[in-house]
C-alpha positions as CSV (number, residue, x, y, z in Angstrom):
1,M,85.0,143.7,80.6
2,A,88.3,144.9,79.2
3,D,89.8,144.9,82.8
4,L,88.5,141.3,83.4
5,K,90.2,140.3,80.3
6,A,93.5,142.2,81.1
7,K,93.5,140.4,84.4
8,F,93.0,136.8,82.7
9,I,96.0,137.5,80.4
10,L,98.1,138.6,83.3
11,N,97.2,135.7,85.3
12,F,97.3,133.0,82.9
13,I,98.7,134.0,79.5
14,E,101.8,136.1,80.4
15,D,104.8,134.0,81.2
16,N,102.8,130.9,80.6
17,R,101.5,131.0,84.0
18,W,98.5,128.7,83.3
19,R,101.4,125.8,83.5
20,Y,101.3,126.2,87.3
21,I,97.8,125.3,87.1
22,T,98.2,122.3,84.7
23,E,101.1,120.9,86.5
24,G,99.3,121.3,89.9
25,L,96.2,119.4,88.5
26,S,98.6,116.7,87.4
27,T,100.0,116.3,90.6
28,T,96.6,116.5,92.4
29,F,95.4,113.6,90.2
30,I,98.5,111.5,90.9
31,V,98.5,112.0,94.6
32,T,94.8,111.4,95.1
33,I,94.5,108.2,92.7
34,F,97.5,106.3,94.3
35,A,96.4,107.6,97.8
36,I,93.1,106.1,97.1
37,L,94.5,102.8,96.2
38,L,96.8,102.5,99.0
39,G,94.1,103.8,101.2
40,L,91.8,101.2,100.1
41,A,94.2,98.4,100.5
42,L,95.3,99.4,104.0
43,G,91.7,100.0,104.9
44,F,90.5,96.6,103.9
45,I,93.0,94.8,105.6
46,V,92.8,97.0,108.9
47,A,88.8,96.5,108.5
48,V,89.2,92.6,108.2
49,I,91.4,92.4,111.2
50,R,89.1,94.6,113.6
51,S,85.8,92.9,112.3
52,T,87.4,89.5,112.9
53,A,88.5,90.3,116.4
54,D,84.8,92.1,116.9
55,K,82.9,89.3,115.7
56,S,84.6,86.5,117.7
57,D,85.2,86.4,121.6
58,K,87.5,83.5,121.1
59,H,90.5,84.2,118.6
60,S,94.2,83.6,118.5
61,I,96.9,85.8,120.1
62,I,98.0,86.9,116.6
63,I,94.6,88.5,116.0
64,K,94.6,90.2,119.4
65,V,98.0,91.6,118.7
66,L,97.1,92.7,115.1
67,D,94.0,94.2,116.5
68,S,95.7,96.1,119.3
69,I,98.2,97.5,116.4
70,C,95.2,98.4,114.2
71,K,93.7,100.4,117.2
72,V,96.9,102.2,117.8
73,Y,97.1,103.1,114.0
74,L,93.5,104.4,114.0
75,T,93.8,106.3,117.1
76,I,96.9,108.1,116.1
77,I,95.9,108.8,112.4
78,R,92.3,109.9,113.2
79,G,93.3,112.0,116.3
80,T,96.1,114.1,114.4
81,P,95.8,116.4,111.6
82,A,96.7,115.6,108.0
83,M,98.9,118.4,107.7
84,I,101.0,117.5,110.6
85,Q,101.2,114.1,109.4
86,L,102.5,115.3,106.0
87,L,105.2,117.6,107.6
88,I,106.3,114.7,109.9
89,M,106.4,112.4,106.9
90,Y,108.5,114.7,104.9
91,Y,110.7,116.4,107.5
92,I,111.3,113.6,110.0
93,V,110.4,110.1,108.5
94,F,112.1,111.1,105.1
95,T,114.8,113.3,105.9
96,S,116.5,113.2,102.5
97,P,116.2,116.2,100.2
98,D,116.3,114.2,97.4
99,V,113.0,112.1,98.3
100,S,110.2,112.2,95.7
101,K,107.7,115.0,97.3
102,R,104.8,113.2,95.4
103,L,105.8,109.9,97.1
104,V,105.7,111.3,100.4
105,A,102.3,113.0,99.6
106,I,101.0,109.7,98.3
107,L,102.1,107.6,101.4
108,T,100.9,110.3,104.0
109,F,97.4,110.7,102.3
110,G,97.3,107.0,101.6
111,I,98.0,106.2,105.3
112,N,95.7,108.9,106.5
113,S,92.8,107.7,104.2
114,G,93.2,104.1,105.3
115,A,92.4,105.0,108.7
116,Y,89.0,106.2,107.6
117,V,88.3,103.7,105.0
118,A,89.2,100.9,107.6
119,E,86.2,102.1,109.8
120,I,83.8,102.5,106.8
121,F,84.6,99.0,105.6
122,R,84.4,97.7,109.3
123,S,80.8,99.0,109.6
124,G,79.8,97.6,106.3
125,I,81.2,94.2,107.2
126,M,79.7,94.6,110.6
127,S,76.4,95.4,108.9
128,I,76.3,91.9,107.2
129,D,74.3,89.2,108.8
130,N,76.2,86.1,110.4
131,G,74.1,84.0,108.2
132,Q,76.2,85.0,105.4
133,F,79.3,83.6,107.0
134,E,77.7,80.2,107.6
135,A,76.5,80.1,104.1
136,G,79.9,80.5,102.9
137,R,81.3,77.9,105.1
138,S,78.4,75.4,104.1
139,L,79.8,76.0,100.5
140,G,83.2,74.8,101.6
141,L,84.7,78.3,101.6
142,N,87.1,79.1,104.5
143,Y,87.2,82.3,106.3
144,A,89.4,84.4,104.1
145,Q,87.4,83.3,100.9
146,T,84.1,83.7,102.7
147,M,85.1,87.3,103.2
148,V,86.5,88.0,99.9
149,Y,83.8,86.4,97.8
150,I,80.5,86.7,99.9
151,I,80.8,89.5,102.5
152,S,83.0,92.2,100.9
153,P,81.0,92.6,97.7
154,Q,78.0,93.0,99.8
155,A,79.7,95.4,102.4
156,F,81.1,97.6,99.4
157,K,77.5,98.2,98.2
158,N,76.4,99.4,101.6
159,V,79.3,101.7,102.2
160,L,79.8,103.0,98.9
161,P,78.3,106.5,99.6
162,A,80.4,106.9,102.5
163,L,83.6,105.8,100.6
164,A,82.6,108.5,97.9
165,N,82.7,111.3,100.6
166,E,85.9,109.8,102.0
167,F,87.6,110.2,98.3
168,I,86.1,113.6,97.9
169,T,87.5,114.7,101.3
170,L,90.7,113.3,100.4
171,L,91.0,114.9,97.0
172,K,90.3,118.4,99.0
173,E,92.8,117.4,101.6
174,T,95.6,117.2,98.9
175,S,95.6,121.0,98.8
176,I,97.9,121.2,101.7
177,C,100.7,119.7,99.4
178,G,102.1,123.3,99.2
179,Y,103.3,122.7,102.8
180,I,106.2,120.7,101.3
181,A,106.5,123.0,98.4
182,L,104.8,120.2,96.2
183,T,102.9,122.2,93.4
184,D,99.3,121.0,93.5
185,I,96.2,123.1,92.2
186,T,96.2,125.4,95.3
187,H,100.0,125.7,95.4
188,G,100.0,126.7,91.8
189,A,97.4,129.1,92.0
190,N,99.2,130.9,94.9
191,V,102.4,131.0,93.1
192,I,100.5,132.9,90.3
193,R,98.9,135.1,93.0
194,S,102.3,135.9,94.5
195,Q,103.7,136.9,90.9
196,T,100.9,139.1,89.7
197,Y,99.5,140.2,93.2
198,E,95.9,139.4,91.8
199,P,94.3,136.8,93.9
200,L,90.8,136.7,92.3
201,M,91.3,134.8,89.3
202,P,94.0,132.2,90.4
203,L,92.1,131.1,93.4
204,L,88.7,131.4,91.6
205,A,90.1,129.1,89.0
206,A,91.5,126.5,91.7
207,A,87.9,126.4,93.3
208,A,86.4,125.8,90.0
209,I,88.7,123.0,89.1
210,Y,88.0,121.4,92.6
211,L,84.3,121.9,92.1
212,I,84.3,120.4,88.7
213,I,86.3,117.4,89.9
214,V,84.0,116.6,92.8
215,T,81.1,117.1,90.8
216,L,82.2,114.4,88.1
217,L,83.2,112.1,90.9
218,T,79.8,112.5,92.8
219,A,78.0,111.8,89.3
220,G,80.2,108.8,88.6
221,V,79.4,107.3,92.0
222,S,75.7,107.8,91.9
223,K,75.8,106.0,88.4
224,L,77.5,103.1,90.1
225,E,75.1,103.1,92.9
226,R,72.2,102.8,90.6
227,R,73.9,100.1,88.4
228,L,74.7,98.2,91.5
229,R,71.0,98.5,92.6
230,T,69.8,97.3,89.3
231,D,72.1,94.3,89.5
232,E,70.4,93.3,92.6
233,R,66.9,92.9,91.1
């Protein structure tokens, strides 16, 4: 017991090493939240374009071009590792050493998540019966209004569990931020480990933090699902 206490003091109390973990936690939250927002916006736009192209055999040349661009985007993003995308974004796209590493991480993970969110949203939109589109038109709504006010809310309910899984995956993917020397939870734990040569406590602390966040997020999504099901009755 005394040995564990000594290791705890060494890893977290001495030289205020706990600050590496709290700084990393702050970075992880900021990157994850803004990446989720970017991914949702980008994914929704791509999903609408792809589903519009899929639902209609006769569509304009603009839709065809946009659909082709979306297909290329999805193929590239889903076909390459997130770590490689992060390195390309930092070392090739943003070549300036003064660029914000948090901004780089947010853009990378947001664009990456957007590809997966797009396919999740598209599956939800495609699962809605065409009669819902006709109902929207009969109410005087145009295609965009029908998509926003009628189709999207129903699609969101259908894909909520899949979206939650994607956000959990995104949260854990941010652990590669250390590759661009951005101090997230994992990188903070590694810094402590490199200073104390004691890997057990800092790595367990990082794992515990991720586990707690994922557990809270899962509980929140489950509560939201129950509320949505209640509202349908």
